[in-house]
C-alpha positions as CSV (number, residue, x, y, z in Angstrom):
1,M,74.0,84.1,184.6
2,K,77.8,84.3,184.1
3,I,79.3,87.6,183.0
4,G,82.7,86.2,182.0
5,H,85.8,87.5,183.8
6,I,84.0,90.1,185.9
7,N,84.2,89.6,189.7
8,F,82.0,91.2,192.3
9,F,82.9,92.1,195.8
10,S,81.5,94.2,198.6
11,A,83.3,96.5,201.0
12,T,82.2,98.5,204.0
13,Y,84.2,101.5,205.1
14,R,84.1,103.2,208.5
15,L,85.4,106.7,208.0
16,F,86.3,109.3,210.6
17,K,86.7,113.0,209.9
18,L,89.0,114.0,212.8
19,P,91.5,116.8,212.4
20,G,95.1,116.1,213.3
21,L,95.3,112.3,213.1
22,E,98.8,111.1,212.9
23,S,100.2,109.6,209.7
24,H,101.4,106.5,211.5
25,C,100.2,104.5,214.5
26,E,101.9,106.0,217.6
27,D,102.0,104.2,220.9
28,Y,101.4,106.3,224.0
29,G,100.4,103.4,226.2
30,Q,96.7,104.1,225.8
31,A,94.0,101.4,226.1
32,V,90.2,101.0,225.9
33,I,87.6,98.6,227.3
34,Y,84.5,97.9,225.3
35,K,81.5,98.1,227.6
36,G,79.0,96.6,225.1
37,G,75.8,98.1,223.9
38,I,76.2,98.4,220.2
39,N,73.6,96.4,218.3
40,H,74.9,93.2,216.7
41,H,78.2,93.6,218.7
42,E,77.2,92.3,222.1
43,M,80.5,90.5,222.9
44,M,83.0,92.1,220.5
45,F,83.4,95.3,218.6
46,S,85.4,95.1,215.3
47,L,86.6,98.5,214.3
48,D,88.6,97.2,211.3
49,A,90.6,94.2,210.3
50,H,93.1,94.8,213.0
51,H,91.0,95.9,216.0
52,H,88.7,93.2,217.4
53,I,87.9,94.4,220.9
54,L,86.3,91.9,223.3
55,K,83.8,93.2,225.8
56,G,85.2,93.8,229.3
57,K,88.9,93.2,228.3
58,M,91.6,95.9,228.2
59,F,92.7,96.5,224.6
60,P,95.9,98.5,223.9
61,V,95.4,101.1,221.1
62,C,97.4,103.7,219.3
63,E,96.6,107.4,219.6
64,N,94.6,107.5,216.3
65,T,92.4,104.6,217.4
66,Y,92.0,106.2,220.9
67,R,90.8,109.4,219.3
68,M,88.5,107.6,216.8
69,L,86.7,105.9,219.7
70,N,86.8,108.9,222.0
71,E,85.7,111.6,219.5
72,S,83.0,109.8,217.7
73,R,79.6,108.3,218.2
74,F,81.3,105.2,219.7
75,S,82.6,107.1,222.8
76,Q,79.7,106.1,225.0
77,Y,80.5,102.4,224.5
78,F,84.1,102.6,225.7
79,D,86.1,103.3,228.8
80,L,89.3,105.0,227.7
81,F,92.6,105.0,229.6
82,G,95.8,107.0,229.2
83,N,96.9,110.2,227.5
84,T,99.7,111.4,225.3
85,D,102.2,112.3,228.1
86,T,104.4,109.2,227.5
87,H,105.5,108.2,224.0
């Protein structure tokens, strides 16, 4: 049954409640490696439209992404490298 000019779409949001996230993506030279283990994401983890992290490959990330992966339920699935010493 057609409803006329009404369109339908679906969206999934992955939200993080972390204090002190930066307003912009800041590069400190940090990186992550996805170790695998998340159901339905055996070979690649997609955090969002811009972060498709292949299992076993070093993936450069900004400070916000680093913190989202390190300070959330996803931390056990990643090896994290770097800090905020160098901007």
